[in-house]
C-alpha positions in Angstrom: -65.3 39.2 58.4 -63.5 37.9 61.5 -62.5 34.3 62.0 -64.0 32.3 64.8 -65.0 28.7 65.4 -68.7 29.8 65.0 -68.0 32.0 62.0 -65.1 30.5 60.0 -63.6 32.3 57.1 -64.6 30.3 54.0 -64.1 30.6 50.3 -66.7 29.6 47.7 -65.6 27.7 44.6 -65.1 30.9 42.5 -62.8 32.4 45.1 -60.8 29.2 45.4 -60.4 29.1 41.6 -59.3 32.8 41.6 -56.9 32.2 44.5 -55.4 29.3 42.5 -55.0 31.5 39.5 -53.3 34.2 41.4 -50.9 31.7 42.9 -50.0 30.5 39.5 -49.3 34.0 38.3 -46.9 34.6 41.1 -45.3 31.2 40.8 -44.7 31.7 37.1 -43.1 35.1 37.8 -40.7 33.5 40.2 -39.8 30.5 38.1 -36.0 30.2 37.6 -34.7 30.1 34.0 -33.7 26.8 32.5 -30.1 25.7 33.2 -27.9 27.1 30.4 -25.6 24.7 28.5 -23.1 25.2 25.6 -24.5 24.0 22.3 -22.5 23.7 19.1 -23.8 23.4 15.5 -22.5 20.2 13.9 -24.5 20.2 10.6 -23.7 21.7 7.3 -26.5 23.4 5.5 -29.5 22.5 7.6 -32.4 23.6 9.9 -32.0 25.1 13.3 -35.0 23.0 14.5 -33.3 19.7 13.7 -32.0 18.3 17.0 -29.4 16.2 15.2 -27.7 19.3 13.9 -26.5 20.2 17.4 -24.1 18.8 20.0 -25.4 17.8 22.5 -28.3 16.5 20.5 -31.3 18.8 20.9 -32.6 22.1 19.8 -31.0 25.0 21.9 -33.2 26.8 24.5 -33.2 30.5 24.9 -30.6 30.6 27.7 -28.0 28.5 26.1 -24.6 29.6 24.8 -24.8 28.7 21.1 -21.9 28.5 18.7 -21.9 28.0 15.0 -18.3 27.2 14.1 -16.7 28.0 10.7 -18.8 25.9 8.3 -19.4 27.8 5.1 -23.0 26.9 5.6 -26.5 28.2 6.0 -28.5 27.6 9.2 -32.1 28.0 8.4 -34.6 29.3 11.0 -38.1 27.9 10.4 -39.6 29.0 13.7 -39.7 31.9 16.1 -36.3 31.7 17.8 -35.4 33.6 21.0 -31.9 34.3 22.4 -32.7 35.1 26.1 -31.0 37.7 28.3 -28.8 34.9 29.7 -28.1 33.3 26.3 -25.7 34.0 23.5 -25.1 33.2 19.8 -21.6 33.1 18.3 -21.3 32.9 14.5 -17.8 32.1 13.4 -16.2 32.5 9.9 -18.7 32.0 7.1 -21.5 30.8 9.4 -24.7 32.3 8.0 -28.1 32.4 9.7 -31.1 32.6 7.3 -34.4 33.6 8.8 -36.9 32.1 6.4 -40.0 34.0 5.4 -42.7 34.7 8.1 -40.4 33.5 10.9 -38.3 35.5 13.4 -35.1 35.8 15.5 -35.3 37.8 18.7 -32.2 38.6 20.7 -32.2 39.7 24.4 -28.7 38.5 25.0 -25.5 38.7 23.0 -24.8 37.9 19.3 -21.2 37.9 18.1 -20.6 37.6 14.3 -17.2 36.7 12.9 -15.7 37.5 9.5 -18.1 36.8 6.6 -20.8 35.6 9.0 -24.2 36.9 8.0 -27.8 37.1 9.3 -30.2 37.3 6.4 -33.7 38.7 7.0 -35.9 37.8 4.1 -39.6 38.5 4.4 -39.0 37.8 8.1 -38.1 39.7 11.3 -35.1 40.2 13.4 -35.6 42.0 16.7 -32.8 43.2 19.0 -34.4 43.8 22.4 -33.5 46.4 25.1 -30.8 44.2 26.6 -29.6 42.8 23.2 -26.1 43.3 21.9 -25.2 42.5 18.3 -21.4 42.7 17.8 -20.5 42.5 14.0 -16.8 42.6 14.9 -14.9 43.3 11.6 -16.9 41.8 8.8 -20.1 40.3 10.1 -23.2 41.5 8.2 -26.9 41.7 8.5 -29.0 41.9 5.3 -32.5 43.3 5.3 -33.3 41.6 3.0 -30.6 39.6 1.4 -32.9 38.6 -1.4 -36.7 38.7 -2.0 -39.1 41.6 -1.6 -38.5 42.7 2.0 -37.8 42.1 5.7 -37.9 44.0 9.0 -35.3 44.6 11.6 -36.4 46.2 14.9 -33.6 47.5 17.2 -34.1 48.6 20.8 -30.7 47.7 21.9 -27.0 48.0 20.8 -25.5 47.1 17.5 -21.8 47.7 17.1 -18.7 46.7 15.2 -15.4 47.8 13.8 -15.7 49.6 10.4 -13.3 48.2 7.8 -13.1 48.2 4.0 -14.5 50.7 1.5 -17.8 52.5 0.9 -19.8 49.7 -0.7 -22.5 47.4 0.7 -20.1 44.5 1.1 -18.0 46.4 3.5 -20.8 47.3 5.9 -22.4 45.7 8.9 -26.1 46.5 8.3 -27.3 46.6 4.7 -30.8 47.7 4.0 -32.1 47.0 0.5 -35.3 47.6 -1.4 -38.3 46.6 0.6 -36.4 46.4 3.8 -37.5 48.2 6.9 -35.5 49.2 10.0 -37.3 50.4 13.1 -34.8 51.8 15.6 -34.8 53.2 19.1 -31.4 52.0 20.0 -27.9 52.2 18.6 -27.3 51.2 15.0 -23.8 50.2 13.8 -21.7 53.0 12.2 -21.3 50.9 9.1 -25.0 51.1 8.0 -25.9 51.5 4.4 -29.3 52.1 2.9 -29.8 50.9 -0.6 -33.5 51.5 -1.1 -35.1 50.6 2.2 -36.7 52.6 5.0 -35.2 53.6 8.4 -37.8 54.8 11.0 -36.9 56.2 14.4 -39.4 54.8 16.9 -40.1 55.5 20.6 -38.0 53.6 23.1 -39.7 50.9 25.1 -36.7 50.5 27.4 -36.0 52.0 30.8 -39.7 51.8 31.9 -41.1 51.3 35.3 -44.3 49.7 36.5 -47.2 52.1 36.4 -50.9 52.1 37.0 -52.9 48.9 36.6 -56.0 50.0 34.7 -58.7 47.4 35.5 -61.5 46.8 33.1 -64.1 46.9 35.9 -62.7 48.7 38.9 -60.6 51.7 40.0 -56.9 51.6 39.3 -54.4 49.8 41.6 -50.7 50.6 42.1 -48.5 47.6 42.2 -44.7 47.9 42.2 -42.2 45.9 40.3 -44.3 44.7 37.4 -42.5 44.2 34.1 -45.3 42.6 32.0 -47.4 44.5 29.4 -50.5 42.8 30.8 -51.3 40.6 33.8 -54.2 38.7 35.2 -55.2 40.1 38.6 -57.6 38.6 41.1 -58.2 41.4 43.5 -61.3 39.9 45.1 -59.1 37.3 46.7 -57.2 40.1 48.5 -60.5 41.8 49.5 -60.3 44.3 46.7 -63.1 45.0 44.2 -62.9 44.3 40.5 -61.7 40.8 39.6 -60.7 40.6 36.0 -58.0 41.4 33.5 -55.8 44.4 34.3 -53.7 46.1 31.7 -50.4 47.7 32.8 -49.9 51.4 31.8 -46.2 51.9 31.9 -44.4 55.2 32.8 -41.0 55.9 31.4 -38.3 56.8 33.8 
């Protein structure tokens, strides 16, 4: 259709709605991350989600640089917490993070653990993403589980540390106990000990590139630069057939 004064290019309400949805998709993809700030734990034993346990007051966001100073305390996670690719978590001496049952901690940034600092995964989940780095340093430890009947640790990134001490579980970085499950496609720390759990090697989800968009009601499109597992596409706005949900089929590099 060509535009002219006698034959203007018009959109019906459905097309306008679809155009708006597409604009929102692109706008969301270009949104800048929240401004990162340095946040420090000021509580003793307490909950991550309590804003009064932090300085400045407020629960950290995923791009913040978070520090739990030496405290001989347990910081309890009672939600799904994410450390973003621009964020970090530093646990100093005796600063323990306890992921309570059913909740999770996901790291896409950097976690640094000091001496006698623990992450305890008890009927909960810790995930280290493709860009995630967990540095146990000398004596930091992750327990899967520390107590209870199980826990899951998924690693697609890098977990490292300096091995010190003797050959028992208290001298290691990653300790897997009965009921614990590790799913790994990345690098586990050298100081890993398995005392009754399961370690499964899984396919890597890293180093992937955008592939075919497989529409539910049309032929495939090729769009470069996508990083999402699924997207909403409105191809009719662009003059293409098959408006609807498109699933991204990735190809590994």
